[in-house]
N, C-alpha and C positions, 0 to 999 in steps of 0.2 A: 697662628703666629705667636711666638713667645718673645720674651725680652731679648734673648740672644739673637734671634732673627731680626728683630727690630733694630738692635744695635748695628748689626751688619748692614742692614738696609740704609740706615742713617749715614754710616761711614761711606758707603758706596755713592749715595746721592751727593754727599758733601764733596767728594773727589770729582765726580762726574760733572756736576753743575757749577760748583764754586771753585774748583781746582785748589781746594784747601782741605786739610784733614780735620775731622771732628775728633777731638781728644778727650771728650767727656762722656758721661753716661746718657743713654736714651732708654726710657722705660715706659711701660704702660702704667697709667694711674687710674685705678677703678673709681676714684672719688670725683674725677672730673665730670661735670654735668652739663654745663652750658657752653663748653668750648671744645674744639677739636684737639688742641694741644697748648702747651705753654713752655716758654723758655724761662728758666730760673736764673735771675741775675747773679745771685750770690754764689751758686755752685756751678753755673754754666751748663747744667743738665737740661735735657729736654724731656718733657712728659707728654704722652699721647693718650687720647681717649680711645680705648679699645672698641667701644661701641661703633665708632666710625668704620673700623675695619670690618666688624661683623655685619653691619648694615650696608655699607657702600663699597667695600672691597679695597684692594691694594691701591687702585688709582687715587682714591680719595686720601688715603694715608700718605701717599707720596706727595700730594699737594700740601697737606698739613706739615709734613716734614720739611719741605722746601721753605714754607712760610717761617717755620721756627728757626731753620738754619739761617735765614736772612737776619733775624734778630741776633742770633748767636755770632755770626761772623762780623756783623757791623759793630756789635757791642765790644767784641774783643779788639777790633781795630780802632776803637774810640770814635767811631762815626755815629751818625744819627740812626739809632735802632728802633725808635718809637714809630707807631703807625702814622703819625702826622709828619714825620721827617721826610724830606725829599730823597735823601740817600736810601731810605728804606723803600720808598715807592719805586725808585729807579731800579733797585736790585730785584724787587718783585717782578717787574716787567722783564728784566734781563733773563731771569731763570724761569719765567712763566709760572710763577707761584700765585695761588689765589689770595686775594685780600681777606676774604671770609670763607669759612667752610660751609658746606651744605647744612642747613638746619636739620636736626634730628626730628623724626615724625611727631614725637610727643611734645615738642617745644613750640608748637604753633602758638601765636599770641592769643591770649585769652581776652575776651571782651570784658572790659570793666564796666560795671553798672554805675552810672553817675547819679548821685542823689542830690537834689536841690531842695532845700527847705525854704518855704515861703512864709514870711512873717508880715503882719500888717498892724498898723497903729490903730488903737481904739478911737482916738480923737480925730485925726486928720486923714486916716486911711492910707497913709504912706506905705508902700510895699517894699519889703526888703527880701532879697534872695541870697541865701547863704549855702555854702557847701557843707559847713559844719554847724551843728546845733549851737544855739546861744542860750544863756540863762536869762529867761524873760523877767525874773525877779531882780536881776542885777542891771540889765541894760534897758534903756528907754529909747523912744523915738528921737532921732537927731533933729527933726524939724520942730516939734512942739513939746517934747519931753513927756509925751503920753505913754501909756502902758502898751507893750507889744503883746500880740497873741499869735500863736502858730496857726496858720491858715491851712496849709497842705504840704505834702511832700511829693515832689515830682521825681520820677525815675526815668532815665534814658538808658537804653541797652544798646 
């Protein structure tokens, strides 16, 4: 599918599901990474991620186009076009458009390793757990003003 076929598909979906014409440009944007498509407020154009067509086929692209057309038509009519607006949610249901697109296979959430640094006071043995390292020359114990020492680093995966 190329940009000309995509434009025709968007125009057809707009008339079929919304009974309104799509008068702007629809195109594939190869730079899109984390989203299936986007509606541009300034130009009223719609950009679609071609990877979704290549991986999931035309059915997924149709869902993305319906979603973006919801933004498009509501914005032009001056109604609530944002994801949180009730107008947007109602129109999504009416045209059976997905709220979110299927995640791409390489976009699975990566586990972040949490690092906790444990400090203890020389004098009173007060323990401090911190996510970020602190300068032990600058900071002292809040209980007795004693010198702090780094005890260990805990990692959680």
